[in-house]
C-alpha positions as CSV (number, residue, x, y, z in Angstrom):
1,M,-50.9,-213.4,-50.9
2,K,-48.6,-216.6,-50.2
3,F,-47.2,-214.8,-47.0
4,K,-48.3,-213.0,-44.2
5,V,-47.3,-210.6,-41.5
6,G,-45.2,-212.8,-38.8
7,D,-44.3,-215.3,-41.2
8,L,-41.2,-217.2,-41.7
9,A,-39.5,-217.4,-45.0
10,I,-35.9,-218.8,-46.5
11,T,-35.1,-216.1,-49.2
12,Q,-34.1,-217.5,-52.6
13,N,-32.8,-216.3,-56.4
14,S,-31.4,-213.0,-55.1
15,S,-29.1,-211.3,-57.4
16,V,-26.3,-212.1,-55.1
17,P,-27.2,-215.8,-53.6
18,E,-24.3,-216.0,-51.6
19,W,-24.8,-213.5,-49.8
20,N,-28.7,-213.2,-49.8
21,D,-29.8,-216.8,-50.4
22,R,-30.7,-218.9,-47.5
23,Q,-31.5,-216.7,-44.7
24,L,-34.1,-216.9,-42.4
25,V,-36.3,-214.0,-42.3
26,V,-39.8,-212.9,-40.8
27,V,-42.4,-210.9,-42.8
28,R,-42.6,-207.7,-41.3
29,Q,-44.7,-205.9,-43.7
30,I,-47.0,-206.5,-47.1
31,N,-47.8,-203.4,-48.9
32,P,-48.8,-204.7,-52.3
33,S,-48.2,-201.3,-54.2
34,Y,-44.8,-201.2,-53.2
35,V,-43.1,-200.2,-56.3
36,E,-39.2,-199.9,-56.8
37,H,-37.9,-199.7,-60.6
38,G,-41.2,-200.8,-62.0
39,I,-41.2,-203.4,-59.8
40,T,-43.7,-204.4,-57.4
41,Y,-42.2,-205.6,-53.8
42,P,-44.8,-205.9,-51.4
43,Y,-42.5,-207.8,-48.7
44,L,-41.0,-206.5,-46.3
45,V,-38.3,-208.8,-44.5
46,T,-36.0,-209.1,-41.9
47,R,-33.2,-211.6,-41.4
48,V,-34.3,-213.1,-37.6
49,D,-30.6,-213.4,-36.8
50,G,-31.1,-209.7,-36.8
51,Q,-27.7,-209.2,-38.7
52,P,-28.0,-207.2,-42.1
53,F,-28.7,-208.6,-45.8
54,G,-24.9,-208.9,-48.0
55,W,-26.5,-206.4,-50.4
56,V,-29.8,-204.3,-51.0
57,G,-30.6,-202.2,-53.5
58,N,-29.6,-200.8,-56.9
59,G,-26.7,-199.1,-58.5
60,A,-26.1,-195.8,-56.2
61,A,-28.9,-197.1,-53.6
62,S,-26.9,-200.2,-52.5
63,Q,-26.2,-201.2,-49.3
64,F,-23.8,-203.3,-48.6
65,F,-23.9,-205.6,-45.3
66,K,-26.1,-202.4,-43.9
67,A,-29.7,-202.9,-44.4
68,K,-31.2,-204.8,-42.0
69,Q,-34.7,-204.9,-44.1
70,A,-35.9,-205.1,-47.0
71,W,-38.5,-205.0,-49.8
72,C,-38.8,-208.3,-52.0
73,R,-41.5,-209.9,-54.2
74,E,-42.8,-213.4,-53.9
75,I,-40.4,-214.9,-55.7
76,H,-37.2,-214.1,-53.4
77,L,-39.3,-216.1,-50.1
78,C,-40.1,-219.8,-49.9
79,K,-42.1,-221.6,-46.8
80,P,-39.5,-223.4,-44.6
81,E,-41.1,-226.1,-45.1
82,D,-40.8,-225.9,-49.2
83,C,-37.1,-225.4,-48.7
84,D,-34.4,-228.6,-49.1
85,L,-32.9,-227.7,-45.8
86,L,-30.5,-229.6,-45.0
87,E,-30.1,-230.9,-40.4
88,E,-27.0,-230.1,-39.0
89,W,-26.1,-233.3,-39.1
90,Q,-25.9,-233.1,-42.5
91,V,-23.9,-229.6,-42.5
92,Y,-20.9,-231.0,-40.3
93,S,-21.0,-234.4,-42.3
94,R,-19.9,-232.1,-45.4
95,P,-17.2,-230.0,-43.9
96,D,-15.1,-229.5,-47.0
97,E,-17.8,-228.3,-49.2
98,C,-19.2,-226.0,-46.6
99,E,-15.4,-224.6,-46.1
100,I,-15.6,-224.1,-49.7
101,A,-18.6,-222.4,-50.3
102,V,-18.0,-219.9,-47.5
103,F,-14.4,-219.0,-48.5
104,N,-16.1,-218.2,-52.4
105,A,-18.7,-216.3,-50.5
106,Y,-16.2,-214.5,-49.0
107,E,-13.2,-213.8,-51.8
108,Q,-16.7,-212.5,-53.7
109,A,-18.0,-210.3,-51.1
110,V,-14.6,-208.6,-50.9
111,R,-13.8,-208.7,-54.6
112,M,-17.6,-206.7,-55.1
113,L,-16.5,-204.3,-52.5
114,S,-13.2,-203.3,-53.3
115,Q,-15.4,-202.7,-57.2
116,Q,-17.5,-200.2,-55.1
117,G,-14.7,-198.3,-53.2
118,G,-16.0,-199.8,-50.1
119,A,-12.1,-201.8,-49.8
């Protein structure tokens, strides 16, 4: 296993990257036999900032901005030193690009919630 309990990781490759990717998480539990919908999800993670994930689950069990922990696969996690993270000064040097990304993520969140009957 690439990660162990207590490791920090950055989320990646989620089905809703605008909400769930590039979050700093900590591995809380490892269960190599945890299977959901025929797929093994060995890592239980929580966001370091304590906020819920944007979307967790599948179908009727979906949770929008409610689940504070999620099971994931190794492909959904990246060691912080292996990610192409930006320094704070780099983010502030491109405010227009960052504002557009935030606006697009917000618009998609509203669209998905309205389709689920949440808005």
